N, CA, C and O atoms as a Tripos MOL2 file, in Angstrom:
@<TRIPOS>MOLECULE
protein
  308   307    77     0     0
PROTEIN
NO_CHARGES

@<TRIPOS>ATOM
      1 N           5.0450    0.8010    3.3090 N.3       1 MET1
      2 CA          4.1730    1.9390    3.2300 C.3       1 MET1
      3 C           4.4280    2.6500    1.9180 C.2       1 MET1
      4 O           5.5530    2.6800    1.4200 O.2       1 MET1
      5 N           3.3870    3.2140    1.3710 N.am      2 LYS2
      6 CA          3.5300    4.0060    0.1510 C.3       2 LYS2
      7 C           3.6090    5.4700    0.5550 C.2       2 LYS2
      8 O           2.8160    5.9450    1.3670 O.2       2 LYS2
      9 N           4.5630    6.1710   -0.0130 N.am      3 VAL3
     10 CA          4.6710    7.6090    0.2020 C.3       3 VAL3
     11 C           4.4630    8.2760   -1.1440 C.2       3 VAL3
     12 O           4.9200    7.7780   -2.1730 O.2       3 VAL3
     13 N           3.7720    9.4050   -1.1310 N.am      4 GLN4
     14 CA          3.3930   10.0500   -2.3770 C.3       4 GLN4
     15 C           3.7250   11.5260   -2.3710 C.2       4 GLN4
     16 O           3.8140   12.1710   -1.3260 O.2       4 GLN4
     17 N           3.9090   12.0410   -3.5950 N.am      5 ASN5
     18 CA          4.0570   13.4810   -3.8380 C.3       5 ASN5
     19 C           5.1400   14.1290   -2.9840 C.2       5 ASN5
     20 O           4.8930   15.1340   -2.3180 O.2       5 ASN5
     21 N           6.3200   13.5630   -3.0030 N.am      6 ILE6
     22 CA          7.4450   14.1430   -2.2870 C.3       6 ILE6
     23 C           7.9990   15.2720   -3.1440 C.2       6 ILE6
     24 O           8.5470   15.0430   -4.2220 O.2       6 ILE6
     25 N           7.8470   16.4790   -2.6530 N.am      7 THR7
     26 CA          8.3400   17.6370   -3.4010 C.3       7 THR7
     27 C           9.6300   18.1890   -2.8220 C.2       7 THR7
     28 O          10.3830   18.8590   -3.5290 O.2       7 THR7
     29 N           9.8990   17.9230   -1.5480 N.am      8 ASN8
     30 CA         11.1240   18.3860   -0.9100 C.3       8 ASN8
     31 C          12.0570   17.1850   -0.7190 C.2       8 ASN8
     32 O          12.0570   16.5390    0.3290 O.2       8 ASN8
     33 N          12.8450   16.9040   -1.7500 N.am      9 ILE9
     34 CA         13.7130   15.7330   -1.7580 C.3       9 ILE9
     35 C          14.7620   15.8080   -0.6540 C.2       9 ILE9
     36 O          15.0410   14.8090    0.0100 O.2       9 ILE9
     37 N          15.3500   17.0010   -0.4560 N.am     10 ASP10
     38 CA         16.3750   17.1660    0.5840 C.3      10 ASP10
     39 C          15.8170   16.8510    1.9600 C.2      10 ASP10
     40 O          16.4580   16.1510    2.7440 O.2      10 ASP10
     41 N          14.6380   17.3560    2.2600 N.am     11 LYS11
     42 CA         14.0010   17.1020    3.5540 C.3      11 LYS11
     43 C          13.6790   15.6150    3.7100 C.2      11 LYS11
     44 O          13.8400   15.0530    4.7930 O.2      11 LYS11
     45 N          13.2270   14.9820    2.6300 N.am     12 PHE12
     46 CA         12.9260   13.5550    2.6580 C.3      12 PHE12
     47 C          14.1770   12.7630    3.0530 C.2      12 PHE12
     48 O          14.1060   11.8720    3.9000 O.2      12 PHE12
     49 N          15.3200   13.0880    2.4410 N.am     13 PHE13
     50 CA         16.5440   12.3670    2.7670 C.3      13 PHE13
     51 C          17.0580   12.7160    4.1620 C.2      13 PHE13
     52 O          17.7110   11.8850    4.7920 O.2      13 PHE13
     53 N          16.7860   13.9090    4.6560 N.am     14 GLN14
     54 CA         17.1440   14.2400    6.0380 C.3      14 GLN14
     55 C          16.3610   13.3490    6.9990 C.2      14 GLN14
     56 O          16.9070   12.8500    7.9830 O.2      14 GLN14
     57 N          15.0780   13.1570    6.7040 N.am     15 VAL15
     58 CA         14.2460   12.2810    7.5340 C.3      15 VAL15
     59 C          14.7990   10.8560    7.4940 C.2      15 VAL15
     60 O          14.9280   10.2080    8.5330 O.2      15 VAL15
     61 N          15.1240   10.3700    6.2940 N.am     16 ILE16
     62 CA         15.7030    9.0250    6.1490 C.3      16 ILE16
     63 C          17.0070    8.9180    6.9400 C.2      16 ILE16
     64 O          17.2200    7.9390    7.6550 O.2      16 ILE16
     65 N          17.8730    9.9120    6.8150 N.am     17 ASP17
     66 CA         19.1630    9.8910    7.5100 C.3      17 ASP17
     67 C          18.9980    9.8720    9.0270 C.2      17 ASP17
     68 O          19.8430    9.3200    9.7320 O.2      17 ASP17
     69 N          17.9170   10.4690    9.5380 N.am     18 ASN18
     70 CA         17.6670   10.5070   10.9770 C.3      18 ASN18
     71 C          17.0010    9.2450   11.5150 C.2      18 ASN18
     72 O          16.8530    9.0900   12.7270 O.2      18 ASN18
     73 N          16.6020    8.3550   10.6310 N.am     19 CYS19
     74 CA         16.0010    7.1030   11.0810 C.3      19 CYS19
     75 C          17.0570    6.2410   11.7710 C.2      19 CYS19
     76 O          18.2220    6.2320   11.3740 O.2      19 CYS19
     77 N          16.6420    5.5300   12.7920 N.am     20 LYS20
     78 CA         17.5590    4.7020   13.5810 C.3      20 LYS20
     79 C          17.8090    3.3440   12.9210 C.2      20 LYS20
     80 O          18.9270    2.8310   12.9550 O.2      20 LYS20
     81 N          16.7790    2.7710   12.3290 N.am     21 GLY21
     82 CA         16.8990    1.4410   11.7310 C.3      21 GLY21
     83 C          17.0060    1.5000   10.2240 C.2      21 GLY21
     84 O          17.1890    2.5630    9.6310 O.2      21 GLY21
     85 N          16.8900    0.3590    9.6350 N.am     22 ARG22
     86 CA         16.9890    0.2120    8.1820 C.3      22 ARG22
     87 C          15.7200    0.7440    7.5140 C.2      22 ARG22
     88 O          14.6070    0.5060    7.9850 O.2      22 ARG22
     89 N          15.9060    1.4580    6.4250 N.am     23 VAL23
     90 CA         14.7910    1.9600    5.6060 C.3      23 VAL23
     91 C          15.1000    1.5370    4.1780 C.2      23 VAL23
     92 O          16.1720    1.8270    3.6460 O.2      23 VAL23
     93 N          14.1440    0.8470    3.5670 N.am     24 GLU24
     94 CA         14.3820    0.3020    2.2400 C.3      24 GLU24
     95 C          13.3760    0.8330    1.2330 C.2      24 GLU24
     96 O          12.2120    1.0720    1.5540 O.2      24 GLU24
     97 N          13.8530    1.0130    0.0120 N.am     25 LEU25
     98 CA         13.0040    1.3480   -1.1270 C.3      25 LEU25
     99 C          12.7250    0.0580   -1.8610 C.2      25 LEU25
    100 O          13.6530   -0.6890   -2.1720 O.2      25 LEU25
    101 N          11.4510   -0.2220   -2.1470 N.am     26 VAL26
    102 CA         11.0780   -1.3980   -2.9110 C.3      26 VAL26
    103 C          10.9300   -0.9760   -4.3650 C.2      26 VAL26
    104 O          10.1190   -0.1080   -4.6900 O.2      26 VAL26
    105 N          11.7190   -1.5930   -5.2370 N.am     27 THR27
    106 CA         11.6700   -1.2560   -6.6600 C.3      27 THR27
    107 C          10.4740   -1.9400   -7.3160 C.2      27 THR27
    108 O           9.8390   -2.8090   -6.7190 O.2      27 THR27
    109 N          10.1780   -1.5410   -8.5390 N.am     28 GLY28
    110 CA          9.0950   -2.1600   -9.2860 C.3      28 GLY28
    111 C           9.3110   -3.6490   -9.5060 C.2      28 GLY28
    112 O           8.3510   -4.3960   -9.6940 O.2      28 GLY28
    113 N          10.5680   -4.0870   -9.4830 N.am     29 GLU29
    114 CA         10.8920   -5.5000   -9.6660 C.3      29 GLU29
    115 C          10.8800   -6.2700   -8.3460 C.2      29 GLU29
    116 O          11.0840   -7.4840   -8.3320 O.2      29 GLU29
    117 N          10.6410   -5.5630   -7.2310 N.am     30 GLY30
    118 CA         10.5970   -6.2180   -5.9320 C.3      30 GLY30
    119 C          11.9180   -6.2130   -5.1840 C.2      30 GLY30
    120 O          12.0010   -6.7310   -4.0710 O.2      30 GLY30
    121 N          12.9570   -5.6340   -5.7850 N.am     31 ASP31
    122 CA         14.2410   -5.5240   -5.0880 C.3      31 ASP31
    123 C          14.1240   -4.4930   -3.9770 C.2      31 ASP31
    124 O          13.2900   -3.5910   -4.0450 O.2      31 ASP31
    125 N          14.9540   -4.6280   -2.9640 N.am     32 ARG32
    126 CA         14.9640   -3.6730   -1.8460 C.3      32 ARG32
    127 C          16.3190   -2.9980   -1.7760 C.2      32 ARG32
    128 O          17.3590   -3.6530   -1.6980 O.2      32 ARG32
    129 N          16.2860   -1.6660   -1.8040 N.am     33 LEU33
    130 CA         17.5150   -0.8730   -1.7320 C.3      33 LEU33
    131 C          17.5650   -0.1670   -0.3890 C.2      33 LEU33
    132 O          16.5640    0.3930    0.0570 O.2      33 LEU33
    133 N          18.7180   -0.1900    0.2550 N.am     34 ASN34
    134 CA         18.9160    0.4680    1.5430 C.3      34 ASN34
    135 C          18.9910    1.9780    1.3330 C.2      34 ASN34
    136 O          19.9810    2.4760    0.7980 O.2      34 ASN34
    137 N          17.9600    2.7110    1.7460 N.am     35 LEU35
    138 CA         17.9420    4.1620    1.5420 C.3      35 LEU35
    139 C          18.8510    4.9140    2.5010 C.2      35 LEU35
    140 O          19.0340    6.1220    2.3460 O.2      35 LEU35
    141 N          19.4250    4.2360    3.4840 N.am     36 LYS36
    142 CA         20.3670    4.9100    4.3740 C.3      36 LYS36
    143 C          21.7410    5.0230    3.7150 C.2      36 LYS36
    144 O          22.6010    5.7640    4.1910 O.2      36 LYS36
    145 N          21.9440    4.3000    2.6380 N.am     37 SER37
    146 CA         23.1810    4.3690    1.8700 C.3      37 SER37
    147 C          23.0940    5.5390    0.8930 C.2      37 SER37
    148 O          22.1470    5.6290    0.1110 O.2      37 SER37
    149 N          24.0730    6.4270    0.9380 N.am     38 LYS38
    150 CA         24.0750    7.5900    0.0340 C.3      38 LYS38
    151 C          24.1040    7.1460   -1.4270 C.2      38 LYS38
    152 O          23.4270    7.7350   -2.2700 O.2      38 LYS38
    153 N          24.8780    6.1180   -1.7250 N.am     39 LEU39
    154 CA         24.9400    5.6330   -3.1020 C.3      39 LEU39
    155 C          23.5730    5.1350   -3.5580 C.2      39 LEU39
    156 O          23.1420    5.4350   -4.6710 O.2      39 LEU39
    157 N          22.8940    4.3780   -2.7060 N.am     40 SER40
    158 CA         21.5500    3.8990   -3.0580 C.3      40 SER40
    159 C          20.5800    5.0670   -3.2260 C.2      40 SER40
    160 O          19.7170    5.0390   -4.1040 O.2      40 SER40
    161 N          20.7210    6.0940   -2.3840 N.am     41 GLN41
    162 CA         19.8470    7.2630   -2.5100 C.3      41 GLN41
    163 C          20.0160    7.8990   -3.8820 C.2      41 GLN41
    164 O          19.0320    8.1760   -4.5670 O.2      41 GLN41
    165 N          21.2470    8.1300   -4.2800 N.am     42 TYR42
    166 CA         21.5000    8.7970   -5.5600 C.3      42 TYR42
    167 C          21.0590    7.9450   -6.7440 C.2      42 TYR42
    168 O          20.4280    8.4430   -7.6760 O.2      42 TYR42
    169 N          21.3930    6.6590   -6.6980 N.am     43 VAL43
    170 CA         21.0470    5.7750   -7.8120 C.3      43 VAL43
    171 C          19.5360    5.6140   -7.9310 C.2      43 VAL43
    172 O          18.9820    5.7350   -9.0240 O.2      43 VAL43
    173 N          18.8700    5.3430   -6.8160 N.am     44 SER44
    174 CA         17.4270    5.1150   -6.8700 C.3      44 SER44
    175 C          16.6670    6.3680   -7.2570 C.2      44 SER44
    176 O          15.7160    6.2990   -8.0360 O.2      44 SER44
    177 N          17.0670    7.5020   -6.7300 N.am     45 MET45
    178 CA         16.3570    8.7290   -7.0470 C.3      45 MET45
    179 C          16.6170    9.1820   -8.4830 C.2      45 MET45
    180 O          15.7340    9.7590   -9.1180 O.2      45 MET45
    181 N          17.7990    8.9300   -8.9920 N.am     46 ALA46
    182 CA         18.0930    9.2860  -10.3840 C.3      46 ALA46
    183 C          17.1840    8.5260  -11.3300 C.2      46 ALA46
    184 O          16.8170    9.0360  -12.3890 O.2      46 ALA46
    185 N          16.8180    7.3070  -10.9540 N.am     47 ASN47
    186 CA         15.9650    6.4910  -11.8090 C.3      47 ASN47
    187 C          14.4960    6.8860  -11.7580 C.2      47 ASN47
    188 O          13.7890    6.7080  -12.7500 O.2      47 ASN47
    189 N          14.0050    7.4190  -10.6270 N.am     48 ILE48
    190 CA         12.5760    7.7060  -10.5310 C.3      48 ILE48
    191 C          12.2530    9.1830  -10.4110 C.2      48 ILE48
    192 O          11.0830    9.5640  -10.4490 O.2      48 ILE48
    193 N          13.2620   10.0110  -10.2670 N.am     49 PHE49
    194 CA         13.0420   11.4390  -10.0740 C.3      49 PHE49
    195 C          12.8170   12.1230  -11.4250 C.2      49 PHE49
    196 O          13.6120   11.9710  -12.3530 O.2      49 PHE49
    197 N          11.7310   12.8710  -11.5160 N.am     50 SER50
    198 CA         11.5190   13.6670  -12.7250 C.3      50 SER50
    199 C          10.6260   14.8460  -12.3880 C.2      50 SER50
    200 O           9.6670   14.7140  -11.6270 O.2      50 SER50
    201 N          10.9430   15.9900  -12.9540 N.am     51 GLY51
    202 CA         10.1010   17.1630  -12.7930 C.3      51 GLY51
    203 C          10.0650   17.7530  -11.3960 C.2      51 GLY51
    204 O           9.1320   18.4910  -11.0760 O.2      51 GLY51
    205 N          11.0470   17.4560  -10.5470 N.am     52 GLY52
    206 CA         11.1000   18.0540   -9.2170 C.3      52 GLY52
    207 C          10.1820   17.4140   -8.2040 C.2      52 GLY52
    208 O          10.0030   17.9570   -7.1140 O.2      52 GLY52
    209 N           9.5920   16.2720   -8.5290 N.am     53 GLU53
    210 CA          8.6520   15.6330   -7.6150 C.3      53 GLU53
    211 C           8.7560   14.1250   -7.7530 C.2      53 GLU53
    212 O           8.9530   13.6110   -8.8540 O.2      53 GLU53
    213 N           8.6260   13.4170   -6.6480 N.am     54 ILE54
    214 CA          8.5580   11.9630   -6.6820 C.3      54 ILE54
    215 C           7.0960   11.5960   -6.4550 C.2      54 ILE54
    216 O           6.5820   11.8030   -5.3560 O.2      54 ILE54
    217 N           6.4080   11.0540   -7.4710 N.am     55 PRO55
    218 CA          4.9770   10.8150   -7.3510 C.3      55 PRO55
    219 C           4.6130    9.7440   -6.3270 C.2      55 PRO55
    220 O           3.6840    9.9430   -5.5450 O.2      55 PRO55
    221 N           5.3290    8.5990   -6.3090 N.am     56 GLU56
    222 CA          4.9990    7.5450   -5.3550 C.3      56 GLU56
    223 C           6.1740    6.5980   -5.1800 C.2      56 GLU56
    224 O           6.8410    6.2290   -6.1460 O.2      56 GLU56
    225 N           6.4170    6.2110   -3.9360 N.am     57 LEU57
    226 CA          7.4510    5.2400   -3.5850 C.3      57 LEU57
    227 C           6.8670    4.2400   -2.6010 C.2      57 LEU57
    228 O           5.9750    4.5680   -1.8190 O.2      57 LEU57
    229 N           7.3710    3.0360   -2.6480 N.am     58 GLU58
    230 CA          7.0640    2.0820   -1.5880 C.3      58 GLU58
    231 C           8.3230    1.9240   -0.7630 C.2      58 GLU58
    232 O           9.3690    1.5240   -1.2760 O.2      58 GLU58
    233 N           8.2180    2.2380    0.5140 N.am     59 ILE59
    234 CA          9.3720    2.0830    1.4040 C.3      59 ILE59
    235 C           8.9780    1.2340    2.5980 C.2      59 ILE59
    236 O           7.8090    1.1540    2.9760 O.2      59 ILE59
    237 N           9.9820    0.6070    3.1750 N.am     60 ILE60
    238 CA          9.7920   -0.2280    4.3560 C.3      60 ILE60
    239 C          10.7210    0.2850    5.4440 C.2      60 ILE60
    240 O          11.9290    0.4020    5.2420 O.2      60 ILE60
    241 N          10.1470    0.5860    6.5900 N.am     61 ALA61
    242 CA         10.9260    0.9580    7.7710 C.3      61 ALA61
    243 C          10.6170   -0.0910    8.8370 C.2      61 ALA61
    244 O           9.4720   -0.5210    8.9820 O.2      61 ALA61
    245 N          11.6380   -0.4960    9.5760 N.am     62 TYR62
    246 CA         11.4870   -1.6030   10.5130 C.3      62 TYR62
    247 C          11.2800   -1.1590   11.9580 C.2      62 TYR62
    248 O          10.8100   -1.9410   12.7840 O.2      62 TYR62
    249 N          11.6220    0.0780   12.2650 N.am     63 GLU63
    250 CA         11.4790    0.5760   13.6380 C.3      63 GLU63
    251 C          10.2440    1.4690   13.7330 C.2      63 GLU63
    252 O           9.9970    2.2930   12.8520 O.2      63 GLU63
    253 N           9.4700    1.3020   14.8050 N.am     64 LYS64
    254 CA          8.2390    2.0870   14.9590 C.3      64 LYS64
    255 C           8.5200    3.5860   14.9410 C.2      64 LYS64
    256 O           7.7780    4.3430   14.3140 O.2      64 LYS64
    257 N           9.5740    4.0230   15.6160 N.am     65 GLU65
    258 CA          9.8690    5.4590   15.6400 C.3      65 GLU65
    259 C          10.2360    5.9770   14.2460 C.2      65 GLU65
    260 O           9.9800    7.1400   13.9320 O.2      65 GLU65
    261 N          10.8290    5.1300   13.4170 N.am     66 ASP66
    262 CA         11.1420    5.5330   12.0490 C.3      66 ASP66
    263 C           9.8670    5.6470   11.2150 C.2      66 ASP66
    264 O           9.7240    6.5700   10.4120 O.2      66 ASP66
    265 N           8.9450    4.7090   11.4080 N.am     67 ILE67
    266 CA          7.6520    4.7790   10.7120 C.3      67 ILE67
    267 C           6.9320    6.0540   11.1140 C.2      67 ILE67
    268 O           6.4000    6.7630   10.2600 O.2      67 ILE67
    269 N           6.9100    6.3530   12.4130 N.am     68 ASP68
    270 CA          6.2650    7.5770   12.9020 C.3      68 ASP68
    271 C           6.9210    8.8160   12.2950 C.2      68 ASP68
    272 O           6.2320    9.7650   11.9210 O.2      68 ASP68
    273 N           8.2330    8.8060   12.1980 N.am     69 ARG69
    274 CA          8.9800    9.9310   11.6310 C.3      69 ARG69
    275 C           8.5970   10.1370   10.1580 C.2      69 ARG69
    276 O           8.3820   11.2670    9.7200 O.2      69 ARG69
    277 N           8.5160    9.0470    9.4100 N.am     70 LEU70
    278 CA          8.1600    9.1260    7.9910 C.3      70 LEU70
    279 C           6.7050    9.5660    7.7920 C.2      70 LEU70
    280 O           6.4110   10.3540    6.8930 O.2      70 LEU70
    281 N           5.8100    9.0620    8.6210 N.am     71 VAL71
    282 CA          4.4060    9.4810    8.5460 C.3      71 VAL71
    283 C           4.2750   10.9640    8.8650 C.2      71 VAL71
    284 O           3.5280   11.6840    8.2020 O.2      71 VAL71
    285 N           4.9960   11.4140    9.8730 N.am     72 SER72
    286 CA          4.9740   12.8370   10.2290 C.3      72 SER72
    287 C           5.4730   13.6890    9.0640 C.2      72 SER72
    288 O           4.9050   14.7450    8.7880 O.2      72 SER72
    289 N           6.5290   13.2450    8.3760 N.am     73 PHE73
    290 CA          7.0240   13.9680    7.2160 C.3      73 PHE73
    291 C           5.9530   14.0520    6.1340 C.2      73 PHE73
    292 O           5.7640   15.1010    5.5170 O.2      73 PHE73
    293 N           5.2560   12.9460    5.9080 N.am     74 MET74
    294 CA          4.2370   12.9480    4.8550 C.3      74 MET74
    295 C           3.0680   13.8650    5.2050 C.2      74 MET74
    296 O           2.4800   14.4870    4.3200 O.2      74 MET74
    297 N           2.7330   13.9480    6.4790 N.am     75 ILE75
    298 CA          1.6130   14.7970    6.9160 C.3      75 ILE75
    299 C           2.0180   16.2610    6.9790 C.2      75 ILE75
    300 O           1.2900   17.1280    6.4980 O.2      75 ILE75
    301 N           3.1790   16.5430    7.5710 N.am     76 ASN76
    302 CA          3.5730   17.9100    7.8570 C.3      76 ASN76
    303 C           4.5680   18.5030    6.8650 C.2      76 ASN76
    304 O           4.7720   19.7160    6.8350 O.2      76 ASN76
    305 N           5.1800   17.6540    6.0610 N.am     77 GLY77
    306 CA          6.1580   18.1350    5.0880 C.3      77 GLY77
    307 C           7.5120   18.4100    5.6550 C.2      77 GLY77
    308 O           8.4150   18.8190    4.9260 O.2      77 GLY77
@<TRIPOS>BOND
     1     1     2 1
     2     2     3 1
     3     3     4 2
     4     3     5 am
     5     5     6 1
     6     6     7 1
     7     7     8 2
     8     7     9 am
     9     9    10 1
    10    10    11 1
    11    11    12 2
    12    11    13 am
    13    13    14 1
    14    14    15 1
    15    15    16 2
    16    15    17 am
    17    17    18 1
    18    18    19 1
    19    19    20 2
    20    19    21 am
    21    21    22 1
    22    22    23 1
    23    23    24 2
    24    23    25 am
    25    25    26 1
    26    26    27 1
    27    27    28 2
    28    27    29 am
    29    29    30 1
    30    30    31 1
    31    31    32 2
    32    31    33 am
    33    33    34 1
    34    34    35 1
    35    35    36 2
    36    35    37 am
    37    37    38 1
    38    38    39 1
    39    39    40 2
    40    39    41 am
    41    41    42 1
    42    42    43 1
    43    43    44 2
    44    43    45 am
    45    45    46 1
    46    46    47 1
    47    47    48 2
    48    47    49 am
    49    49    50 1
    50    50    51 1
    51    51    52 2
    52    51    53 am
    53    53    54 1
    54    54    55 1
    55    55    56 2
    56    55    57 am
    57    57    58 1
    58    58    59 1
    59    59    60 2
    60    59    61 am
    61    61    62 1
    62    62    63 1
    63    63    64 2
    64    63    65 am
    65    65    66 1
    66    66    67 1
    67    67    68 2
    68    67    69 am
    69    69    70 1
    70    70    71 1
    71    71    72 2
    72    71    73 am
    73    73    74 1
    74    74    75 1
    75    75    76 2
    76    75    77 am
    77    77    78 1
    78    78    79 1
    79    79    80 2
    80    79    81 am
    81    81    82 1
    82    82    83 1
    83    83    84 2
    84    83    85 am
    85    85    86 1
    86    86    87 1
    87    87    88 2
    88    87    89 am
    89    89    90 1
    90    90    91 1
    91    91    92 2
    92    91    93 am
    93    93    94 1
    94    94    95 1
    95    95    96 2
    96    95    97 am
    97    97    98 1
    98    98    99 1
    99    99   100 2
   100    99   101 am
   101   101   102 1
   102   102   103 1
   103   103   104 2
   104   103   105 am
   105   105   106 1
   106   106   107 1
   107   107   108 2
   108   107   109 am
   109   109   110 1
   110   110   111 1
   111   111   112 2
   112   111   113 am
   113   113   114 1
   114   114   115 1
   115   115   116 2
   116   115   117 am
   117   117   118 1
   118   118   119 1
   119   119   120 2
   120   119   121 am
   121   121   122 1
   122   122   123 1
   123   123   124 2
   124   123   125 am
   125   125   126 1
   126   126   127 1
   127   127   128 2
   128   127   129 am
   129   129   130 1
   130   130   131 1
   131   131   132 2
   132   131   133 am
   133   133   134 1
   134   134   135 1
   135   135   136 2
   136   135   137 am
   137   137   138 1
   138   138   139 1
   139   139   140 2
   140   139   141 am
   141   141   142 1
   142   142   143 1
   143   143   144 2
   144   143   145 am
   145   145   146 1
   146   146   147 1
   147   147   148 2
   148   147   149 am
   149   149   150 1
   150   150   151 1
   151   151   152 2
   152   151   153 am
   153   153   154 1
   154   154   155 1
   155   155   156 2
   156   155   157 am
   157   157   158 1
   158   158   159 1
   159   159   160 2
   160   159   161 am
   161   161   162 1
   162   162   163 1
   163   163   164 2
   164   163   165 am
   165   165   166 1
   166   166   167 1
   167   167   168 2
   168   167   169 am
   169   169   170 1
   170   170   171 1
   171   171   172 2
   172   171   173 am
   173   173   174 1
   174   174   175 1
   175   175   176 2
   176   175   177 am
   177   177   178 1
   178   178   179 1
   179   179   180 2
   180   179   181 am
   181   181   182 1
   182   182   183 1
   183   183   184 2
   184   183   185 am
   185   185   186 1
   186   186   187 1
   187   187   188 2
   188   187   189 am
   189   189   190 1
   190   190   191 1
   191   191   192 2
   192   191   193 am
   193   193   194 1
   194   194   195 1
   195   195   196 2
   196   195   197 am
   197   197   198 1
   198   198   199 1
   199   199   200 2
   200   199   201 am
   201   201   202 1
   202   202   203 1
   203   203   204 2
   204   203   205 am
   205   205   206 1
   206   206   207 1
   207   207   208 2
   208   207   209 am
   209   209   210 1
   210   210   211 1
   211   211   212 2
   212   211   213 am
   213   213   214 1
   214   214   215 1
   215   215   216 2
   216   215   217 am
   217   217   218 1
   218   218   219 1
   219   219   220 2
   220   219   221 am
   221   221   222 1
   222   222   223 1
   223   223   224 2
   224   223   225 am
   225   225   226 1
   226   226   227 1
   227   227   228 2
   228   227   229 am
   229   229   230 1
   230   230   231 1
   231   231   232 2
   232   231   233 am
   233   233   234 1
   234   234   235 1
   235   235   236 2
   236   235   237 am
   237   237   238 1
   238   238   239 1
   239   239   240 2
   240   239   241 am
   241   241   242 1
   242   242   243 1
   243   243   244 2
   244   243   245 am
   245   245   246 1
   246   246   247 1
   247   247   248 2
   248   247   249 am
   249   249   250 1
   250   250   251 1
   251   251   252 2
   252   251   253 am
   253   253   254 1
   254   254   255 1
   255   255   256 2
   256   255   257 am
   257   257   258 1
   258   258   259 1
   259   259   260 2
   260   259   261 am
   261   261   262 1
   262   262   263 1
   263   263   264 2
   264   263   265 am
   265   265   266 1
   266   266   267 1
   267   267   268 2
   268   267   269 am
   269   269   270 1
   270   270   271 1
   271   271   272 2
   272   271   273 am
   273   273   274 1
   274   274   275 1
   275   275   276 2
   276   275   277 am
   277   277   278 1
   278   278   279 1
   279   279   280 2
   280   279   281 am
   281   281   282 1
   282   282   283 1
   283   283   284 2
   284   283   285 am
   285   285   286 1
   286   286   287 1
   287   287   288 2
   288   287   289 am
   289   289   290 1
   290   290   291 1
   291   291   292 2
   292   291   293 am
   293   293   294 1
   294   294   295 1
   295   295   296 2
   296   295   297 am
   297   297   298 1
   298   298   299 1
   299   299   300 2
   300   299   301 am
   301   301   302 1
   302   302   303 1
   303   303   304 2
   304   303   305 am
   305   305   306 1
   306   306   307 1
   307   307   308 2
@<TRIPOS>SUBSTRUCTURE
     1 MET1         2 RESIDUE 1 A MET
     2 LYS2         6 RESIDUE 1 A LYS
     3 VAL3        10 RESIDUE 1 A VAL
     4 GLN4        14 RESIDUE 1 A GLN
     5 ASN5        18 RESIDUE 1 A ASN
     6 ILE6        22 RESIDUE 1 A ILE
     7 THR7        26 RESIDUE 1 A THR
     8 ASN8        30 RESIDUE 1 A ASN
     9 ILE9        34 RESIDUE 1 A ILE
    10 ASP10       38 RESIDUE 1 A ASP
    11 LYS11       42 RESIDUE 1 A LYS
    12 PHE12       46 RESIDUE 1 A PHE
    13 PHE13       50 RESIDUE 1 A PHE
    14 GLN14       54 RESIDUE 1 A GLN
    15 VAL15       58 RESIDUE 1 A VAL
    16 ILE16       62 RESIDUE 1 A ILE
    17 ASP17       66 RESIDUE 1 A ASP
    18 ASN18       70 RESIDUE 1 A ASN
    19 CYS19       74 RESIDUE 1 A CYS
    20 LYS20       78 RESIDUE 1 A LYS
    21 GLY21       82 RESIDUE 1 A GLY
    22 ARG22       86 RESIDUE 1 A ARG
    23 VAL23       90 RESIDUE 1 A VAL
    24 GLU24       94 RESIDUE 1 A GLU
    25 LEU25       98 RESIDUE 1 A LEU
    26 VAL26      102 RESIDUE 1 A VAL
    27 THR27      106 RESIDUE 1 A THR
    28 GLY28      110 RESIDUE 1 A GLY
    29 GLU29      114 RESIDUE 1 A GLU
    30 GLY30      118 RESIDUE 1 A GLY
    31 ASP31      122 RESIDUE 1 A ASP
    32 ARG32      126 RESIDUE 1 A ARG
    33 LEU33      130 RESIDUE 1 A LEU
    34 ASN34      134 RESIDUE 1 A ASN
    35 LEU35      138 RESIDUE 1 A LEU
    36 LYS36      142 RESIDUE 1 A LYS
    37 SER37      146 RESIDUE 1 A SER
    38 LYS38      150 RESIDUE 1 A LYS
    39 LEU39      154 RESIDUE 1 A LEU
    40 SER40      158 RESIDUE 1 A SER
    41 GLN41      162 RESIDUE 1 A GLN
    42 TYR42      166 RESIDUE 1 A TYR
    43 VAL43      170 RESIDUE 1 A VAL
    44 SER44      174 RESIDUE 1 A SER
    45 MET45      178 RESIDUE 1 A MET
    46 ALA46      182 RESIDUE 1 A ALA
    47 ASN47      186 RESIDUE 1 A ASN
    48 ILE48      190 RESIDUE 1 A ILE
    49 PHE49      194 RESIDUE 1 A PHE
    50 SER50      198 RESIDUE 1 A SER
    51 GLY51      202 RESIDUE 1 A GLY
    52 GLY52      206 RESIDUE 1 A GLY
    53 GLU53      210 RESIDUE 1 A GLU
    54 ILE54      214 RESIDUE 1 A ILE
    55 PRO55      218 RESIDUE 1 A PRO
    56 GLU56      222 RESIDUE 1 A GLU
    57 LEU57      226 RESIDUE 1 A LEU
    58 GLU58      230 RESIDUE 1 A GLU
    59 ILE59      234 RESIDUE 1 A ILE
    60 ILE60      238 RESIDUE 1 A ILE
    61 ALA61      242 RESIDUE 1 A ALA
    62 TYR62      246 RESIDUE 1 A TYR
    63 GLU63      250 RESIDUE 1 A GLU
    64 LYS64      254 RESIDUE 1 A LYS
    65 GLU65      258 RESIDUE 1 A GLU
    66 ASP66      262 RESIDUE 1 A ASP
    67 ILE67      266 RESIDUE 1 A ILE
    68 ASP68      270 RESIDUE 1 A ASP
    69 ARG69      274 RESIDUE 1 A ARG
    70 LEU70      278 RESIDUE 1 A LEU
    71 VAL71      282 RESIDUE 1 A VAL
    72 SER72      286 RESIDUE 1 A SER
    73 PHE73      290 RESIDUE 1 A PHE
    74 MET74      294 RESIDUE 1 A MET
    75 ILE75      298 RESIDUE 1 A ILE
    76 ASN76      302 RESIDUE 1 A ASN
    77 GLY77      306 RESIDUE 1 A GLY
């Protein structure tokens, strides 16, 4: 799924941390980084974060409840 215009980075990572299954960030090169890992969170966000907003990410969640949680975050903030 593509997520766009993330302005509340802390809330985004809280949602990721509350996910039950694996959540991955797909890089431009096609690599997949485990977003549940704090190190991966810091490294990946340092590379794409600029100006206080993340314009677009492709992430993969494997559990339906995690997908629902992420969609709810995108809709409700």
